[in-house]
N, C-alpha and C positions, 0 to 999 in steps of 0.2 A: 504494499500499499504506499502511496506517495507520502513524503514527509512534510507536507504543507501544513497550513493552519488547521487547528482543531477548534470548531465552533462549539460553544456551550449555550444552552437555553433552558429556561424553566418557566413554569408559572409560579404563583405565590406558594403553592403547596410543596414545591420542589426547590424553593430558593435556597434553603440552608444547605442541602446536599450539593446543589450545583456549585455554591461558593466553595465548599470543601474540595470537590473534585477539580474545580478551576484552579485553586491554589496548588493542588498536587501536580497538575499538569504544568503550571508555570514553574514550579520548583524543579520539575524534571527537565526543564529547558524547552518545552513546547511553546510554539506561538499560539496564543489563544485569542479567539474572537468571541467576545461575550455579546450575545444577541438579546440579553435580558431574560427575565425581568430583573429589576435591580432592588427589590424590596419584597416584603411579605404582604403588601397591599394587594387586594383581590384583582386578578386579571383573568383573561380568557386563554386557556391553554392552546386552542387552535391558532391563535395569532403567533405563538412562539414556535409551534410545529411548522407553520408556514415559513416563518423567518429561517428556520433551519433548512427547509427544502430549498428556499431561494439561495441560501449561502452555498449549499452543496451543488445545486443546479448551475449556478453562475461560476463556480470554480473558486469562489472566495475562501472556501474551506474544503479540505479533502475528506475530513472525518468530522464526526459530531457526537456530542453528549447531550442528551435530553433528560429532564427530570420533571415529573409532576407528582401528584399524590400517589397514583397507582402506576404511572408510566404508560398506561394503556392509551388514553386519549391523545397525548402529545405525540406518541409514536404513530398513531393512525393519521394524525394531521400531517406529519412530516412525510409519510409514505404516499401522500397524494401526489408528490413530485416523482416522476418516473426515474429520476437519477438517484433517488434515495432508497436505500435498503436498510431501514431502521428496524432494529430488533429489541424487544423487551427482554432484558436479562435479569435473572434472579440469583445467579451464582456464576462461579468460574466456568463450569462446564457449558452452560448455555452461552456464555460470552465466547468461549473458544470455538464451539461448534458453529456459531453464527458467522465467524470469520472463515473457518476451514471449509464449510459447505455452502454458505450463502454469500460470501464476499460482502458481508454487512459493512456499511460505511458510517452508520450511526448506531449508537447504543443508547437505550433508554432504561431509566430506573424509576421505581416508585419509592419516593421518600417515606411513605407511610408503610411500605411493605418490605423494604430491603435495608438491612443494617448498614451503617456507614462503612465498617471495615470490609464487609462482603462487597459493597459497591466499589470500594477502592481497589480491591484485589481483582474483581471482574474487569474493571477498566484497564488495569495493567495487562491482563491477559488478552483482552480485546485488541489493545494497541500492539502487542508483541506477536500476535498470531497471524500467519500468512494464509492466504486463500490456497486451497489444495489444487484447484483447477481440475483437470481431468474430466471425469464424468459429471462434475458439477457445473462446468462452463455453459453448456446448453441450457440448463435450468435457470441459471442466473441471468443469462441473456433474455430469457422469456420474461423475467421479472421487470426488466427495464423497457419493455415495449409498450409503455403507457397506453 
């Protein structure tokens, strides 16, 4: 996966975890593009999922991290862009498989469902894991044919 910017975005229910993961990424030397939100004031998660889709689709970011209360709604919103392959991860295994088999470029977490340390470890694995290619290439190509 390319080594460009990593976009981060959340709604109010995912703000705290987004900030933790953003700091971890910055401390690891990654270029981070923060798409918001910037507080715990109530906002609509589809707006931030769309912002992620726009950032990935335009090439402003190569990869992304999304957080909302469950991770479900914001990943659905991001996946409306055919360039996005957002996966909701609950653990290291789902993060690894999403990269190996699906060439996922965005990982989503639910702040209310996934512990901080689990999310941190899953994100590290997501970023370090390469796409296997092979039998998965044709399947992934079908995902991007909006």
